[in-house]
N, C-alpha and C positions, 0 to 999 in steps of 0.2 A: 504494499500499499504505499503511494506517494504521499509526503507531507501534505499536498494540496489535497488529496482525497481525504485526509484522515477526520478533518472537522466536519465534513459532510454525511460520513459514515457513523460518527459519533453521536449526531442530532438526533435521530430517534429514540437512542438509550437512554438521553438527558430528557427527551419529552415523556417518556413513559417513568420517569424516576419517580418513586413515590415520596411526597412531602406535605406537610402541613398546608402547602398552599397551592399545590397542584403539582406542577412541574419543577425538576431540580433546577433549570435555568431560567434565572429571572426574568430575562427578556422576553421568553415565550410567554407572559402572561398578557402582554399587549396592553393597550390603555383601558382605560376605566371604563366602564359602560355608563354614559351621562344621558341617555335618551329620555330618563325617567325624569331628569332635574328639571330642564326649562317648563313641561306642564305642572310639577309640584310648585314651581314658584309662580307662574303665573295663575293656577289657583290661590295660593295663598295671596297674592297681591288682590285679586280681582274680590275675593271673599273680603278682605280687610277695606276696601273701598267701598264695595256694594253694601257694606253694612249701614252706612252713614248716607248711603244716596237713595233717591225718588225712585219709585217703580217704573216711572218712564224712562228715566236716563237707564236704568238697569235693562229694560226691555231692549231700549234701542241697541244698547251696548252689546248684548247676548246675539240679537239678530245680527248685527254686524259683523260679530265674532264668527258665527256658523256661516255667515255667507262668503267671508274672505277665508276660511277655512275649504270650504267647497270649491272656490273659484282657484285656489292655489293649486289643490289637488287635481282639478281638472287640467289646469296648464300644465302641469307637470307629468302627466299620465295619460293624457288624452293620445292615442297612437297618432294621430295625423299630426300632432304640435310638437311630437319629441321625436328627434332621428335618433336612430339606433346607434348604440355604442360600436366601436369598431372591434371587430373579433379578438378573442382572447389569444395572447401569445401562449405557445406550449409552455406547459409548467415545467420548472427546472426539476432534475431529480432530486427525490427526498421531499418535494413541496406537495402540498393538495392543491385541488382546483377550485376550494371553497374559500379560498381568502383566508384560512386558519393558517396559523404558523405548522410547522411539522410537529406530529405527535398531540394536536388539541383534540381531535376525534377521540383519541385513547383517552384523552383526560377527562371529556365530556360523558364517555361512557364509564368510567370508573368512580363509583361512588366513593371510594376511599381515597380520593386525592382532594382532599381539602374540603369536605360538605360542610364542616362546621370551624373551619382554621381560625376564626377570631369571633365566636358568638359571644364571649364577654365583652369584648369591645364594641359589638353591636348594640347592645343594652347598656353600657357602661356610662358611670356619672362622669362629671368633667374632670375627676381626678383620677378616673381608673386606668387600666393598663393599656398601653398601645403597643403592640407588638406584632409589627409587619405592616406590610402596605396595604392588604386587602386584596381579594379576587376581582377579576374581571370578566363579565360576559365577553363570548366572541359572536353572539348572535348579532348578525348584520354587520360585522367586520368585513366580510366577504363582498358584500355589496357596494361597501365604502371603496373598494379596491378596482373594481370591475371598470370604471370610466366617469368620465364628468357628469354624464346624463343620470346614472345611479345616484350620483352625489348629491345634484340637485334633487332627485327624488327623496334621498334620506334627508336633506335638510328641509325639505317642502313638508315632510311629512313631519317633522319633529315641530316646526312653526303652527301647523295645524292642528296637531296633539294639543300645544300649548293654548291655541286660541280656543279650541272645543273645551278643555279642562277649565279653562278662566269662565268661559261663559256658565259651564255648569256650575261652576262655584258660585259665581255672582248671583245665578238664579236662587240656589239653595241658600245663600247668605241673605238675599232679600226676602224670602221667605222667611227665615227665621227672625230678622230684624220686624218683620209686620207684624209676627206676635208680640211683639215686645210694643209697638207702636198704637197697634189697634185693641178695640175691646173696652170694656167698661172700667177696668182698673186704671188705665192711663189718665181717662177723664176724671175719675174720681179721685186720684192723683193730685192733678191740677188744681182741683177744687179744696184740696186739703178736707176731705168729706169724711166722716166717720162710717164705718162700714163694718158686717159680719162677715168674715172669709174663711172658707174651708180652704186648706191648703195642705200639700205633701211634701214632707220636709226631704230636701236632695241633698244636702250636706251636713257635716258634723257641726254642732252647734260651737261656738266659740265666745270668751269672753273679748271686750274691745279692751284696747292697751290704755292704761291709764295717761291721760293727759291733762296739762294743767290749764285752765281758764281763769285767767287773772291770777286770783289769790287762793282759788280752789283749786281742787283736782275733779275732773269732769267725773260723775258718777259711771262706774263701771257696768255696763250693760251686756246681755247675751244676744249675739247675732246668728240668725239662721236663716241658711239659703232653702228658699222653699218654691214652690210652684203652686200660684192661687188657681183652685180647680172651680170655685163657686164664691161668688159675692153678691152681699144684698146691702144696699145702701141704706142709711139710717133715715128717719123722717118719712117713711113711706116709699122707698126705693124697691122696685122689683128685684128679683131674685133671677142673677144671670149667671150661666155656664160658662167658662172661660178658661184658657190654658196661658198664664201671665207668671213669668219668673219675676218673684217678688224677693226682697231683704226684710225679714221682722227681726225688728229690736223691741227686745223684752227689758224695760226698766224694771225689774224686779230687786227687792233686798236681797243680801247676800243668802240667808237661809230658804230664799225659796228659788236662788238660781239653779240648784243642784238639779232640780225637777227639769228646768230647760235643757240643762247641759246633759242631762240622760236620754236626750231624743235621739233616735236613729234614723238614718234616712230609709225612706219609704214611709215613715210614719204620717198618719193623716190627723190634721188638727182643726179646732174650730176657734177662731180668736175674734176678740172685738177690740178694734183699734182705730185709729187715724191714719189715712193714705197721705202720702207726700211723696212729690217727685223724687227721683233719686239726686243726690249730690253731683254727679258728675254725668252729663248728658252722652248718648251714644254709647253707653254699656248695655249689657244684657238685662239690667233688672229695668222692669217696668214701672214698680213702686217700692217705696218703703213703708211697712206697715208698723206701727209704734204701738206697743201694747204696754200698758201702765199697770205694773204688779200682778199679782196672782200668779196660778200655776196653770198650765197648759192643759186644755180639754182635748183628750186624743178621741177622736173618733174611730180610728182603727189603727191598730198595732203595725209594724214593721213586718216585712216578709220572712220567711224564714232564713233566707241566705243573710240579710242584714242581721238577723238576732244572733245567729252562728259568730259572724264577723263581730258583732257586740260582744259577746262572751270572751271571745280570745283576747279583743282590745281590752276588755275589763280584767282579765286574767293576768295579763301582762302588767297593767297597772298594780293589781295586789302582790305581783310577784315582786315588783320592784319597790315597794313602799319602804323596806328598810335600809335601800342604797344611801350612800352619801349625796346631798343634796343635789351636785351638778351631774352625777351619773344618773340620779332618781330622775332627774328632768329630761336628761339628754338621751337615755336610752329607748324609750318609746318613740321619740323622734326618729332616732335612725332605723329603727325597724319598721315602723307603720306610718310616719310622720305626725304623730300626735304631739303637738307642741305646747299641749296646756299648761304643763307644769314649768316650761322653760320662763326663768324670770326675764325682767326687761334689760337687767345688767348683763346676763348670759346671752341673750339674743341679740345685745349690742356689741358684744365681745365678736361672736360670729360675725355680725355683719361687718365689722371694721376688719376682719381677717378674711373675708371675702370665702366664708364657710358654710355661708346660709344652705348651699345645696345639699349638706349633710342633715339638715333638719328636715326636708323636705323630701320625700322617697322619690329614687332615682332609679336608672338602669342597675346602678351597681349591686343595689338589693336584688333584683330580679337575676342578675347574672349569676350570683353567688348562688340562688336557689337552683337554678337550671344546672350549675356547674355540679352540683352536689347528686343531682338526678343524672346527668350524662356523662360527667367525669370530665377530663381535661378536653378542650373544645376540639383540639386538632386529634383526638384519636374517636370522636364521638361516631364516627360513620365506619369505622375500621372494626377488623375482627380483635383487636387487642384493646378495643375499647373498655373504659372504667366506669366509675359511677355506682350507685345505688341500683339502676336499672340493670346494668351489666350484672352485677353480683347476684342479683334475682333472677337472672334470665328472662328478661324481657325484651322482647325483640325491638328492632330499632324502629318500626314505625308505631308501635305501641307506645316505644317511649316519647316520640315525637306528641302524640296524641296525651299521653300522660302529662307532658310539659307543657301543652296548651291548656288541659284543664288546670293545672298550677298557675298557669299565667292569668287566667279568667279569674281565678282565687284570690290571686294577689291583689288584682285590681280592687275586687269586691272588699277586701281586709283593707288595703291600703289607699282605698278611695280613688276615684277617678281624675287626679289632678293632671294638669297638662304634662308633666315630665312622666308621671306613671304610665299615662296613655301612650306617649312617644315610645317608650321602653317597651311596653306590653306589644304595641304594633310591630316593631324591629323584632322583637324576640318570637313575635307569632309567624311573620316571615321566614324567620330564619328556621324556626321548626316545621313549617310547610315545606323548605327545601331539605331538611332531613328526611321527613317522611316520604318525599317523592325521589329522592334519590338523586335529586339536581344539584348541580354544581349553583353555587350562589354568590351574588357579590353584595357587599355590605353598602355601597353608595346607592344603587337602586334600590335596595332594601329600605333605605332611610328615606329616599324620596317617595317609594312608595307609599310610607307609613305617613308622611307629611301630607300627600295626596289624599289617602283614605281618610286622615282623622280630619281635615280641614271639610272635606264634603260631608262626613259626619257631625262636627260641630263647628260651625263656621266661625263662633267668636273666639275659638282657640287662634285664629288669623290675628286677633289683636291682643293676645296673651304674651306678656314679656316673659313668663316662665316657661312657655312654649317655646319661644325664640331663644330664650338662653338654652334650654335643653338641646334645641335642634344643633345650633350653632356649636353646642360642646361636642355633641356627637360627631358632628362633620369635621371638625377639627382633629378630633382623634382617629378619622378614617382618612385622612387626606395630608394634614399639616404633621402631626405626631411623629407618623413613620419615618418622613424625611428627617425630621430633628432628630429622632433617635439614631438614624444611620450614620446623620453626621456627627453627633456625639460618640458613636462606638468606632466610627474613623479615628476620631482624636484620642482614643484608649481609654475611654469610661466604660466599665464594665455593662453588659446587655441590660441586666434590670434595672440597674440605677438610670441607665441612659434612658429605658422605656419610661420611667415613672417621671424622669424629669421632662422629657419631652412631652407626656401627655398634660403636665401641669402646666408647662409653657404655651401649649396649644391652647388648651382651655380658656387659659386666663387673656389670653392675647385676643383671641374672638369674642369673648364674654365682657371684657373690660370696657368697652366702648359704649354697649348697652348698659351696664351698670353706671356709667358716668352719665347716661341721659336720665336716669331715675334719681342719683344720688348727688352729683356732684362733685364727686372725689374717687380718688385712685388708690387702692390698696397697696402698699409697698411689701406688705409680709405675706401676701395671698399664696406665692408659690412656694415659699418654704414651709409657711403653715399646713398647707395641704399635701405637702410631700411627708410631713412628721405625722399627720392625722392619717394619712392613707395606710401608714402601717397598723394601724389599729382598728380600722374601719371594718376590715374582712372577719375578724373574730368577734369583735362586738355584734355584727348584723348577724354572723352564724349563732354564736350562743344567744342571742336576743329571738331569733327565730324559733330556736330551740325552747327557750323560756314561754314562748308564747303558745307553741304547741302542747306544751307539758302543763300549764297553768290548769285547763280544765279538766285533766285527769289526776294530777298529782301535784298540788300547790306547793308541797316542800321541795320536790324537786324541781319544780321551775324555780322557786327562791334559790337554791343553790345554783341553776345555771345564771340566773340574773345576777348573782352575787359574782360569778366568775366573768359575766359581762360588763358588770360594773367597773372593773378594772381599765381595759381598753375605753369604754366610753368616759372614765374620768379622764385618763389621758388625752382625748381628744380634746375636753372641755378645757383642760390645762394648756393644752398648745393654743387654742383660740383666746383666752384669757391672756395668757403671757403676750402673744403676738400684738395682740390690739393695745395691752400695755405698752408696748414701746414708744417712745416720743415721736418716733416716725412712722408710726404704723399707716398712717394716711396722709395724703397730699390732696390738697385743694385743686379742683379743677373746673373750667367752666361746663356748667351743667346744659341741657338740653340736646337737640340734636346737633347743633353746631359743635359743641364739645365733643360730642360722640365721634363726629367726623374727623374732627380734629386727633383725637386721640387714634382713631384707626388709621390715619395717616402717619402719625410719628410711630405708632407699634409696626406697621409695615416698614418703616424706615428702620426701624431698630432690628428687625429680624433679618432686613437685607444686610444691615452693617454686621449683624453677628455671623454671618456666615464667613466673613474675612476676620472678624476678630478671633472666633475660635483656634485659628491656625497660629495665634500667637498668645502663649500661654503667660507671659509676663502682662500683657494688656489686658487678659480676661482676670488674672489674679487683681489687679488695679482696679478693674472693674467693679469685682465682688469687694472690694475693700472700700470702694466708695459707696456703694449700696450698704455695707455694715453701718460706715459711717452717718448714714442718711438715715438708717433706722435709729441707733443706739442716740445720735445727736448730742453728744458731749456738750454739756452748757458752756466752755469756752469757746468750741469750735463753733456751736450755733450763733453764739453771742458775735462772734468775729463776722461770720458770713451772713446774718440776717441783722446784725446790730440789736435783737430783741433775746433776752430782757437786757435794759440798759445797765452799765455797771453803776453799783452803789444804788440800786434800787431799792425804797423803803414800803411803799406800798403801790399795790396794783389792784385797779378796779377791773375786773375781768367783763369782757364782752360775753354774757350769759343770756342775751334777751332780755325778756322783761321781768327781771328779778334784780338779785343781790348776790355779788360772790365778792368779796374783799380779802386779799392777802397782804399781811403784814410780815416783813422780814425779820426772822430770828436769828439770823445766823447762817453759814453756807448749808444748803438743803434743807433749811427749817423755816416754817412760817406759821402764824397763828393765822387761821382761816375763819371768817366771819361771814356766815350765810354760805348756801351751795348753790342757789338759782334754781329754776325750775327744771333743769334736764342734766341728767349725769355726765351725758357725754361732753359738754360745754365746759363744765368746771374741769373734770379730768383732762381736756386738753389745755386748760389755760395754766394750770399747776403743772402738767409735764412739761410745758414752754418754760417754766419758770424753774425748772429741776428742783421741784419741793417734793422730796420723799418721807419728810418727818413734818408731823402736824401735832406739836406738843397741848396745843388747845384748839378746839373747835367751836365757835360760838354759833349757836342759832338765835336771832334775836328773838323771833317770834315763829309761830310754826304754820304760818300760811304756805301754800306750796309753791310759791315763787322765791321762798326762801330757804326750803328744807327739803323740796323734791329731787334734787340734784345731790343729795347726800351720798348715794352710794359711789357716786363718780369721785367725790373726795377721798372716800375710803380706799377706792381701789389701789391695791399696791403699795400703800403708805402705812407707816407706823403712827398711830393717834393715840394721843396721850389719854385726852377726855374730852367728852361733849357737854358744853356748859348751857343751858337752855332758860327761858324765861321761867317763871313759876305759874304763868297762867297756861295751863293744858287745853288750849283751844285753837284750831280745832281738834276736838278730842281723837279723830280716826288719824290725822298727819301726827299727834304728838304719839300715839299708840305705834305709828309705823318708826317712827325715828326710835323708839323704845326696842323695838324689836329687831331693826339693823344694828343699834348697839349692840344689843345683846347676842346678837349671831357673831359678831365681830369681837365679843369680847372688851370692849370699848364701856367705862364706867360714866354715867350720866349725873352731873350735878346741877344744882341750880344756883343760879346768878344772884348775888346778894348785894344791894347798895353800900357803897365804902369798901367794897372788896380791892385789893390792889396786889397786882401779881407782877412779874417780871421774867422773862426768857431773853438770855444773852442781852443785846443792846435796847430791846423792847420792854416798855413797861406800860401798863394800863390801870384804869380805874374804873370800876362799874358806878356809874351815875344813877341808873334807873333800870327797871321799875321797883318802886318800893314794894316792902312785904305782903301788901294788901293786895298786889296783884294776883297774887295764889289763893288757891280755896283754902279755906279754913283760917285763913292768917288775920283777918281784921280784928283789931284791938282799938280801946280807946286811942285818941292823938295822934292814930296813924294816919299818914298820907294817902287819901283813897285815889286811886287812879279815875281819870274820866271813863265813862261808860262806852268806848269807841272799839270796844272787845280786843281781839287781839292785837291790832295795831298800836293802841297806846299802851301795851305791855309789852313793847320791845326793848330788849338788852340795849343800854345806850353806855357808848365806852369814851371815855378820853384817854387818848393813846398820846405817849411822848417816846421818840426815838430820834436820834441823830440830831437834836436840837430843833426839832418839829414838834408840834403840837397838832393832833387830829382829833376832831368830834366825828363819831360816828352815829347818827341818829335811828337806823331803822327805818321803820315807817311810822314814826309819831305823829299823830294829828295836831292840830293849834291846841287844843284844850292840854294835851300832855305836854306839848311844847311849854306852853306858860307854866304848868303843874314845875316841869324841869327847873326852869328859871328862878320860880319861887323857892323850891327846895335849895338851889345852890345859888344864892345870891353872888357869890364871889367866883362866879364861872368866868376863866378868862377868854382873852380873844385867842383866835386859833389860826392855824396857817392853813390847814386844809378842813373843809367841812364836807362829809358825805350827806347831799341834801336828803332831807326826809321824804319817804314815799315817793320815790322815783321823779321828784322835782314837781309833784303836783301843785295844783293854784291853791291849796289849804296849807300856808305855813304863818307862823307867828311872827309878825315884823319886828316886835320887840327882842326876841331872841335873835333874829338875824342881825339887828343893830347891835346887839352885846357881842356876838360873837365875831363880826367884823372881819371874815373869812379872807385870805390872801386868792386862795384856790378853791373853788365848788365843784364838785365832781357829783355827776347826775349819772346812775345805773338805770338805764331803759332800754326798751326794744325798739326796732326800728318799725315803723307803721302800726303801734299798738294802739288798739281801739279806744283807749282812754285819754288820747292826746297828752300824754306825758313825753316832755315836761312842759309846763305851761309857760307861756311865754311871759306872764305877768311874774311868774317865780324867776324866771331869767333877768327880767328887768330889773327886779329888785334886789337881786344879788350883786349885777353890775353897778348898781347904784351905790351899793356898798364898797366899790374898787374891789370886786372880787372876778377874777378870770374863770370862766365857766367853759367846763368840757363834759362832754356826754357820749356814753359808750355807743349810742345807736349810730352815731355819726363818725365819731372818731377811733370806735373798736377800743381795745383794752389799753387803759391808760396808766403809765407808771409815773409815781412821784418821786424823786430823787432828790439825794444831798440838802444840806442845809441851805442853798440858794433857793431850792423849791422849783427845779427845774421839772418841768412835764412831760412827758416822752410818749408817743402813740407808737403802735406798731405798723 
């Protein structure tokens, strides 16, 4: 055999070689089959547009699309209009005449060559494994190689398929949107009418997230997604049968919320409430039904399948009851997507670390279950296959049927959220390939899943969760294999290369969408997801085992849950640690412009990364720069950003409509006065200041805009004590502070007038409130605070540091300000005044004249509904010769040095 003949002789051998991906020669796999991608994208775009369009516009667009598709096919396929292709040249030896490469027919006939080579990645989460480039279908490749006419026909067929699928999706989407816009429910909602409504529960009830409204927390309510089936308006309205999606909000006291939270999907209810339009137009909700108090009146119970799913979920809850708080909250979310126990601070940590996909059931959960059934994916269709099915002797097709049933059960138990539906559709298509013995490609499977789901539920076309799920999966199938191959060529071991490539690919395509929603970029997403990935599979497997065992043997389920609690706790620790880094997040322009800008920057970074990977020194330098950006050592951050200014003495943090003041007590230490309305804002402020130790945290009073951010101030910091006003009002907020302090093992003390303390260069005296502000403390001769409630019981501090005098008034109203002046007639003039009650119009003019501040600081939120600060108050302060600074326009404000310089960030 001559050297020239050797390659040709070896080609058939390579073509038939057994491999998880098909043939052993990578080039023989050919290009990916993208024929289903344009129809899927066309259907997605058409459905998203048609949901908000008029019926006339949709009808005209559909008719035009069908006519254009017919004309295009006729023009390219009519025999009189198409010249025949020139005859084919004789095929060379060893090649086929079908356009496939050598050995392709053998690979298509052999079900053992890669039938399920990448099942886990087909249904994986954004941090799943990405091991390989994916298979490709060769159907139609021969036609593309036969001549220009065939290529034109293929292109015309693709365009026609996109037009037809887009028209079909638009028609289906309009029909769905019409159900929302027509009927009695939207008209009653527009009139804010009361009505008796019969409805069917379609989703799991959940509690609203606590939100601060002014000085109070908005009451926590129960939200239930449902479908209204019958409605009867009050005042003689007739009963009408309908089918309209609604959002039920039950304003029930805590003891009655349990009955609402226990409702299962498919349960039928009868409620009486007031209907209102949805907060955001253009969504799938026809009306909001608000119900005040009471327990739900159940007309019919849930279906048998939902009762079984409910018992499984309840069993998992019971099995995890004794775990540590983070593991107890996180494990049900990892297994079945139940986040009812996840605290706001843990949820915020997962958001900051871009790990929220772990709180929503995704493809990784389903892939774990299917791998347990069929064994390693690349062996699933071969004689040496493994898994439970192989050990039990179950045939291949029966294994696929069992996998399909398991997938449907997974959707019922974990609920049909967008990511669950996407994973289930991809899994079912892949299982169908196993059952039929056909070679399958993952990109066509993903495109087919998108097309089917958009036609089934057009509202998914506007779901950000669905978009993120599809983008992450697409990145794992296309971008991740190339990144992994590049990393392996640079000497990285295969498994770490695949994990890193998967995390980078998912983050690269999902980050622009996250920016659209949140206006920030997580810098810890990739390392946090890599570290968490090590524990996801064990936590998921043991969690599902506990889920299955709970109805049969609760003690065994508790043991399994205890084992699962270790990896779940690790995941929570990774999220909290990553979110706690000073540079965990970076601000970025929000909206679609910010998303497009980040996409362009990411694409440029990936292109530049291909060159950087060749230079290890440059890679090490980039890693060092990233590490510095995450840790942000205070000296380095001060040099680069100028914040915080050297020698700062007090900082008024920008926490929105609330107060959070930081008084320097030495390197890394500060006394904090109030924590604002939101944990994330005060935590960010303290991190930028380098505060890791708080000897004393003062809460002037218990209004939510001063104490709701307490968990953010406590996060990752050593706190010596919490000092509060003696007036425990509002009682719910006072109790919340007590619980948080008790959980963190921090003592709570009460401020006493005349109390003097000193920490490092900082000293202060408590001037207010008098003892009579607290319960059971009034006595003869005591000074009684005015009856303005918590505001007039604010802890007031006179602070001295570095030759400066500060007076912090909390939210004192004019009567209390006047009483303060009467109780302290020798009150000195001050250098800095923290203006009372966010600069409201109600200030005592005599106190302002007495204090005669050089600098007045006002902490308030931009565009707040109260008009703070008042122009009258600012004019009065300026009349006293004070410079006025406000956080809503200046951001955080730092006061430095004895010369009273004020700096803004």
